[in-house]
N, C-alpha and C positions, 0 to 999 in steps of 0.2 A: 419216476424222478431219478435222476442221476445223483447219487448221494455224496460223492467225493466233494469236499469243500463246503458242504452244507452244515447248518447249525440246528441242534435239537435242544429243546427244553423238556426235561422229564420231571414231573412233580412226584417225588418219592424216589429215593435212590438206594433202597436196601432190598435184599432178597431178589425178587423178580426184576425190580428196577435196575439193580446192579448188573445183571446179565444183559438186559436190554441195552444199557449204556455201553457195555463192553462190545456187544455185537455191532452197534452203530459205529463205534470208533473203528472197529475192524473194517468197516466199509467207508472210512474216510470222513466221518462226521465229528465235529466238535460238539461237546455236550455240556449243558448246564443242568445241574440237579438241585432240587429243593429238598430241604429236610426241616422237620419241626423240632425234634429232640435227638434224633439218631445221628449226631455228627460223625461218630467213628465209622458208621456204615456208609455215610455219604462220602467221607474221605476215601474209604476203600474203593467205592465205585469210581471216584475221580481218578484215583491212582491207576485203576484198570484202564481207563480211557487214555491216560498219559502214557501208559506202557505200550499202547498201540500206536503211539506217535501223534496223538491228537490232543487238542487243548481241552481243558476241563475247568469248570468253576462250580462251587457249591454255594447255595443261597439259603440262609435260614429264614423261614417264614411260617406264619400261622395262616393257612389258607382258608380258615373260617372267617377271616377278616378281609373284606373286599379290597381295602387298600394294599394288602399284601399280595393279592392276586395280580394287581397292576404292577406292583413293585418287582415281582420276580421276572416278569416279562421284560420290564425296562432294564433290569440288571443283566439279563442274558444278552440283550441287544447291545448294551453298553460294553459288555465283556468281549463280544465277538463281532459286532458290527452288523448283524443280520439275524433273522430267525426264519427257518424254513419248516421246522417240524415241532409240533407240540404233542407230547404224550401225557395225557391226564390220568395219572395213576394214584394220586393221593386219596386215601380212603380211611374211614373210621369203621371198624367192625367190632361191635360190642354186643354181647347178649344181655338182654334185660327183659324180664317178664312184662307182659302187657300192663298188668295192674300197677306196676311200679314205674311205668314210663311217665316222664314229665316233659314239659315244653323244652327244657334245657337239653334233655337227652335227644329229642327230635332235632333240635338245631345243631347239636354237636356232630351228628351224623350227616344230615341232609346238607348242611352248609358246606361241608368238605366234599362229600361224595358226589354231590350234584351241582350245587351253586358255584363252587369253585371251578368246576370244569367249564361252565358257561363264562364266568368272569375271566378266566385265563384265555379262553378262546376269543372273547371279545377284545382283550388287550393285544393278543397275538395277531389278529387278522390284518390290521393296517400294515404291520411289518411284512407279512407274507405277501400282501398285495404289491408292495414295492419291489419284491423279487419276482413278480409275475406268477405267483401261486405258492402253494404249500400243502402240508398234510397235517391233519389233526386226528389223533387216535385216542379215543376215550375208552374207559374201562367199565363194563357192566359186570354181569355175573351169569353163569349158566342157568341158575334157577330163575332169575328175572327174565332171561331170554326165553325160557320154557313157558312163561306165561302164567305161572301159578307158584305161590310160596309153598315150601315143603317143610320148613323148620320154624317152630314157634320161638319167640324171643328175639327175633331180628326184624321187627316191623319197620323201623326207620331205614335200616340198611336195604331191605327189599324194595321199599318205595323209591329210595334214591337210585338204586341200580336199575329199576324199571324206568325211572325218569331219564336215565342216561340214554336209553334206547330212543325215546322221543326226542331228546335234545340232539342226538346224533342225526336223526332224520331231518329235523328242522334246520339245524346248522348246515347240513349238506345242501338243502334247498337255498338257503340264504346266501351261501358262499360259492355256489357253483359257478356263477358268472365271473368270479375272481380266480378261477382255477385252484381253489382251495378245496381239497377232497377231505371229507369227514367220515370216519368209520369208527366202529367200536369192536372191542374184543370182550367176550364173555367167558372168562376162565372157569374151568371145572376143577377137578382134583389135580392140581399142578404141584403144589408144595405143601407138605403137611405142616400145620402150625407147630411151634416148638413144644407145646405141652401135649401133643398127640401121643397116646399110648400105642404100643405095638398092636394091641387088639383093635383099637379104633382104626389104625392104619390098614390092617388087613380087611376090616369091614368095608372101607372105602374101595380097596382094590377089588373085592368081591362084587361090589355094586357097579363097577366100571367095566363095560364090555371088553376093553383092551387089557384089563386085569392089572393095571399098575398106575402109579402117579405119573404125570406127564413130565415134570421137571421144568425148571425155569426157561430152558432153551426153547421149548415149544411155543411159549408166549413171544419170545424174541423173534422167532421165525414168522409168527403171524404179523407182528409189527412190521417186519421187513417186507412181507408180502404186500401189505397195504401201502407202504411207501413206494414200492416198485411199480405198483399198478397205476394206470392213468385213466381208468374208465370205471372204477368202482367207487361209489360214494353213497352214504346213507345206510350202509349195511352194518349189522351186528352179527359177528360170527362166533359161535361157540368153539372153544378149544377145550374139550372135556372128555376125550377118549370114548365118546359115545354114551357118557353117563346119562344123558337126557332120554335115551331110548330104552333104558332098562328099568 
């Protein structure tokens, strides 16, 4: 796909999403970004896009609500007149022991991490068809891609991210005839959470064959690779520095 003049919607505009937005803008893409509560981070991402000479808009939404999934797509198209790329990044990542899990905890994670990706894709597909095709990039996790959980306390998150792999494959089949390619990225140690201690960070580096955190740019590179390709669909690719082989 030639990116110049295209429009992308990114669900989640902080940290990794900010860098993806900036890289897309550098390739000539106008960007719409969603946020739930982190408006300053979304504004920062939008400013990065504008600094690259492209248009940007931010949209507040609760993607656990189906109507909001439809709304963000509609507002992106209203702002820019088209939609070519959907990057489903919105995610809930909360630790909770199994015995304390309630139905509301399950819904809070699965409805955002998995269901919203489907609903946003469903809303985006008709607009992509009108442009002769498009790209959808979902976000799984290196652990889910590896096929087995490794850490207790993240049951809904693991299930949702494993479901993203199945969703990606099924959407790829459903939308192939419309030239809409659907793939997923499964990040590993990319960016340390804000509360990570120095000792914890070193432990992750030691467990990663490449010996370091990847940095946000590595995910942006993977997104751009999927957008550039014209014959890859239904794939989930780990970007984890070899973490899964150690």
